C-alpha positions in Angstrom: -30.2 -156.1 243.1 -31.2 -153.0 244.7 -31.4 -151.5 241.3 -33.9 -154.0 240.3 -35.7 -153.4 243.5 -36.0 -149.7 242.7 -37.6 -150.4 239.4 -40.0 -152.7 241.1 -41.1 -150.2 243.6 -41.8 -147.6 241.0 -45.4 -146.9 240.3 -46.7 -147.8 237.0 -49.0 -144.9 236.5 -49.1 -142.9 233.3 -47.3 -139.6 233.9 -48.5 -136.5 232.0 -46.4 -134.9 229.3 -45.6 -131.9 231.5 -44.3 -134.2 234.3 -42.2 -136.2 231.8 -40.6 -133.0 230.5 -39.9 -131.8 234.0 -41.7 -128.5 233.7 -42.6 -126.6 236.9 -45.8 -124.6 236.6 -44.7 -122.0 239.1 -41.4 -121.5 237.4 -43.1 -121.3 234.0 -45.6 -118.7 235.2 -42.8 -116.6 236.7 -40.8 -116.8 233.5 -43.8 -115.8 231.4 -44.5 -112.8 233.7 -40.8 -111.8 233.6 -40.8 -112.1 229.8 -43.9 -109.9 229.5 -42.4 -107.3 231.8 -39.2 -107.3 229.8 -41.0 -107.0 226.6 -43.1 -104.1 228.0 -40.0 -102.3 229.4 -38.2 -102.8 226.1 -41.1 -101.6 224.0 -41.6 -98.6 226.3 -37.9 -97.4 226.7 -35.5 -99.2 224.4 -37.4 -99.9 221.1 -38.5 -96.3 220.6 -34.9 -95.1 221.0 -33.7 -97.9 218.8 -36.3 -97.3 216.1 -35.5 -93.6 216.3 -31.8 -94.3 215.7 -32.7 -96.7 212.9 -35.0 -94.1 211.3 -32.4 -91.4 211.6 -29.8 -93.7 210.1 -32.2 -94.6 207.3 -33.0 -90.9 206.7 -29.2 -90.1 206.6 -28.7 -92.9 204.1 -31.6 -91.8 201.9 -30.5 -88.1 202.1 -26.9 -89.2 201.3 -28.1 -91.2 198.3 -30.3 -88.3 197.2 -27.3 -85.9 197.5 -25.1 -88.3 195.6 -27.7 -88.5 192.8 -28.0 -84.8 192.7 -24.2 -84.4 192.7 -24.0 -86.9 189.8 -26.7 -85.0 188.0 -25.0 -81.7 188.6 -21.7 -83.2 187.5 -23.3 -84.5 184.3 -24.9 -81.1 183.7 -21.6 -79.4 184.4 -19.8 -81.7 182.0 -22.3 -81.0 179.3 -21.9 -77.2 180.0 -18.1 -77.6 179.8 -18.4 -79.4 176.4 -20.6 -76.7 175.1 -18.3 -73.9 176.4 -15.3 -75.7 174.8 -17.1 -76.0 171.6 -18.1 -72.3 171.7 -14.5 -71.4 172.6 -13.1 -73.4 169.7 -15.6 -71.6 167.3 -14.6 -68.2 168.7 -10.9 -69.1 168.4 -11.4 -70.1 164.8 -13.3 -66.8 164.2 -10.5 -64.8 165.8 -7.9 -66.6 163.8 -9.9 -66.0 160.6 -10.4 -62.3 161.6 -6.7 -62.0 162.3 -5.8 -63.5 158.9 -8.3 -61.1 157.2 -6.9 -58.1 159.1 -3.3 -59.1 158.3 -4.2 -59.5 154.7 -5.9 -56.1 154.7 -3.0 -54.6 156.5 -0.5 -56.0 154.0 -2.7 -54.8 151.1 -2.9 -51.4 152.7 0.9 -51.3 153.2 1.5 -52.4 149.6 -1.0 -49.7 148.4 0.7 -47.1 150.6 4.1 -48.2 149.4 3.0 -48.0 145.8 1.6 -44.6 146.3 4.8 -43.5 148.0 6.8 -45.0 145.1 4.6 -43.2 142.6 5.1 -39.9 144.5 8.8 -40.4 144.6 8.8 -41.2 140.9 6.6 -38.2 140.1 8.8 -36.0 142.3 12.0 -37.3 140.6 10.4 -36.8 137.2 9.5 -33.2 138.1 13.1 -32.7 139.4 14.5 -34.2 136.2 12.2 -32.0 134.1 13.2 -28.9 136.0 16.9 -29.8 135.8 16.5 -30.5 132.0 14.9 -27.1 131.6 17.7 -25.5 133.6 20.2 -27.4 131.5 18.5 -26.3 128.3 18.5 -22.7 129.5 22.1 -23.0 130.4 22.9 -24.5 127.0 20.8 -21.9 125.3 22.6 -19.1 127.2 25.9 -20.6 126.4 24.9 -21.0 122.8 23.8 -17.4 122.7 27.2 -16.4 124.0 29.0 -18.6 121.5 27.0 -17.4 118.6 27.6 -13.8 119.8 31.3 -14.5 119.9 31.2 -16.2 116.5 29.3 -13.3 115.0 31.7 -10.8 116.5 34.6 -12.6 115.0 32.9 -13.0 111.6 31.5 -9.5 111.5 34.3 -7.9 113.3 32.3 -5.5 115.4 30.4 -5.8 118.6 26.8 -5.1 118.5 25.1 -4.2 121.8 24.3 -7.1 124.0 20.5 -6.5 123.9 20.4 -6.4 120.2 22.7 -9.3 119.9 20.7 -11.5 122.2 17.5 -10.6 120.4 18.9 -11.5 117.0 20.3 -14.8 118.4 17.0 -15.8 120.1 15.0 -15.0 116.9 17.5 -17.0 114.8 17.2 -20.0 117.2 13.4 -19.8 117.0 13.4 -19.8 113.3 15.8 -22.7 113.3 13.5 -24.8 115.4 
């Protein structure tokens, strides 16, 4: 019953919303002042340092992204340069191979020409040697024939004519026979 008595003794006045919520004006004012001081201190000392760190980090990220883009561009440019250099190197290699083939063909042709000239020289030298040996053989045969004719004449005639006269007669006879 006492509980019912308590409700009965309660005043039936309309309390305000602030009283219903249990807000203390003094405490609320103190909290607002503390909040404003905290915001002031944070904006004066912490936020500038924090914003500076954020700005530096943003700048590092932007410069890193810019460096990465430049590196990518440089890599693309280098790749194009490498492709051009390889193409140029292939062309030069083809030219060198063609030049080497032409030089080897020219060298072979020159060697063949030199060999042909040397063979012609050897043939000409051999021909001259043969001609000179034929001439020597003819002279030897002619001398031997002169001796044989002289011997035959001596046997037929029976007397020896001087060698000079005998040789002259034989040579004249051979000339007439030709």
